Structure formats: structure tokens, C-alpha cells
C-alpha positions as CSV (number, residue, x, y, z in Angstrom):
1,M,91.6,99.5,100.8
2,L,91.3,96.0,99.7
3,F,87.7,96.1,98.1
4,V,88.7,99.4,96.1
5,F,92.4,97.7,95.1
6,A,90.3,94.7,93.8
7,Y,87.4,96.0,92.2
8,V,89.6,99.0,90.3
9,D,91.2,95.6,88.8
10,I,87.9,93.6,88.3
11,F,86.9,96.9,86.9
12,G,90.0,96.7,84.0
13,F,88.3,93.1,83.0
14,F,85.5,95.5,80.9
15,R,88.5,97.3,78.7
16,A,89.3,95.5,75.8
17,D,93.4,96.4,76.0
18,V,93.0,94.6,79.3
19,I,91.1,91.7,78.3
20,N,93.5,91.5,74.6
21,G,96.3,91.6,76.8
22,A,95.5,89.0,79.3
23,L,94.2,87.1,76.5
24,A,97.6,87.6,74.3
25,G,99.5,86.2,78.3
26,R,100.4,90.1,78.7
27,V,99.7,92.6,80.9
28,S,98.3,95.3,79.1
29,G,100.8,98.9,78.8
30,A,103.4,97.1,81.2
31,G,104.0,94.3,79.2
32,F,104.6,91.9,81.5
33,A,104.4,88.2,80.9
34,I,101.6,86.5,82.6
35,D,103.7,83.6,83.4
36,Q,103.9,82.1,87.5
37,T,106.4,84.0,88.0
38,F,104.4,86.9,87.6
39,L,101.5,85.5,89.1
40,V,103.2,84.3,92.3
41,L,104.4,87.8,92.8
42,T,101.2,89.4,92.8
43,T,99.6,87.0,95.0
44,I,101.7,88.0,97.5
45,Y,101.9,91.6,96.5
46,I,97.6,91.1,97.2
47,A,98.6,88.6,100.4
48,I,100.5,91.1,102.2
49,P,97.7,93.6,102.9
50,S,95.2,91.2,103.2
51,L,96.9,89.3,106.4
52,M,97.4,93.1,107.6
53,V,93.9,92.5,108.7
54,V,95.0,89.5,110.9
55,V,97.9,91.3,112.3
56,S,96.4,94.5,113.3
57,L,94.1,92.5,115.7
58,L,96.7,90.1,116.4
59,A,100.6,91.7,116.6
60,R,101.5,94.0,119.8
61,A,101.5,97.3,119.4
62,K,104.6,98.1,118.7
63,I,104.9,95.6,115.9
64,N,101.7,96.4,114.6
65,R,102.6,100.3,114.5
66,T,105.9,99.7,112.7
67,A,103.5,97.4,110.0
68,N,101.3,99.8,109.0
69,I,103.2,102.7,108.6
70,V,105.6,100.6,106.3
71,A,103.5,98.5,104.4
72,G,101.1,101.5,104.2
73,L,103.7,103.7,102.7
74,L,105.3,101.2,100.5
75,Y,101.8,100.2,98.7
76,F,101.2,104.0,98.6
77,F,104.2,104.7,96.3
78,S,103.7,101.0,94.4
79,I,100.5,102.7,93.3
80,G,101.5,105.8,92.9
81,V,104.4,104.7,90.2
82,T,101.0,102.7,88.7
83,I,99.4,105.3,87.9
84,V,101.7,107.5,85.8
85,G,101.1,107.9,82.4
86,E,97.5,106.0,82.9
87,T,94.9,108.0,80.9
88,W,91.8,106.3,82.6
89,I,89.9,108.4,85.0
90,Y,88.2,105.3,86.7
91,Y,91.8,103.5,87.2
92,I,93.4,107.0,88.6
93,L,90.3,107.8,90.7
94,G,90.5,104.2,92.4
95,S,94.3,104.6,92.8
96,V,93.7,108.1,94.7
97,V,91.6,106.5,96.6
98,E,93.7,103.4,97.6
99,M,96.4,105.9,98.2
100,T,94.5,108.3,100.6
101,L,93.5,105.1,102.6
102,L,97.0,103.6,102.8
103,L,98.0,107.3,104.2
104,A,95.2,107.6,106.7
105,I,96.2,103.8,107.9
106,A,99.7,105.2,108.0
107,R,99.0,108.1,110.3
108,T,96.4,106.4,112.4
109,A,99.4,104.3,113.2
110,W,101.4,107.0,113.8
111,T,99.8,108.8,116.3
112,W,98.0,105.8,118.3
113,P,98.8,106.4,121.9
114,R,101.7,104.7,122.8
115,H,100.2,104.0,126.4
116,P,96.6,102.9,126.8
117,S,94.9,106.0,128.8
118,H,93.9,105.0,132.0
119,R,90.7,105.9,132.9
120,H,89.0,105.9,136.7
């Protein structure tokens, strides 16, 4: 999911409106100022799913399950909001792939066995 997330944003820099907005210090479309606050919040937004890789390896099952369901659904909805009014097909396609992967993560966490199976 993070690779798609990153590449959709990277591909955006092939768009004149995105580059011109960045050069003007604004996020294209949304109109947010690219400042310290925006960049810190964006870094936090990206750091959370990055850290989820470690959480999924180190956390206890109950914490892991909850974290993956909550984070997966929150990011699913936040990505869904960004495609409202979007006209660029690559962005919509990438967002739909991201959202599908996030639902798969949340579903896997939801349906993961609560107790390890005992094989003899």
C-alpha cells in the first residue's frame, strides 16, 4: 500500500498544476500552504502506516488486530475524501488500489484467528 501511496504522489510531479502549486508554496487543488505545519502533519500521516509494518511484527495479537483495523479504515476514508472531485485517472486508480489494499488489511485483521491452531 505504501508503494502505491508514494508513487501516486511522485507521479503527481509530472503534472504542471502540481509543480506550479508546489513552486508557489501551495498544494494544488486543496490550496493548503506548504509550510512547516503542513509538512509535519504530512510526515506524521505517512509515518503511521510505515510504523504499522513494525507494529504488525512486534505487537501482541489483540493490539495488532485493533491497530490494523482502526488505521486501515481511517486511511481508507481519508484517501476516499481526496478523490472527491478528482479528474486525473492515474490518481483515482492509485487511490482505488490503495483503498482496496487497506480494506484487505482491515479484513485480514478482523478475520485472523484469535487463538493459534494446535496441530498435532
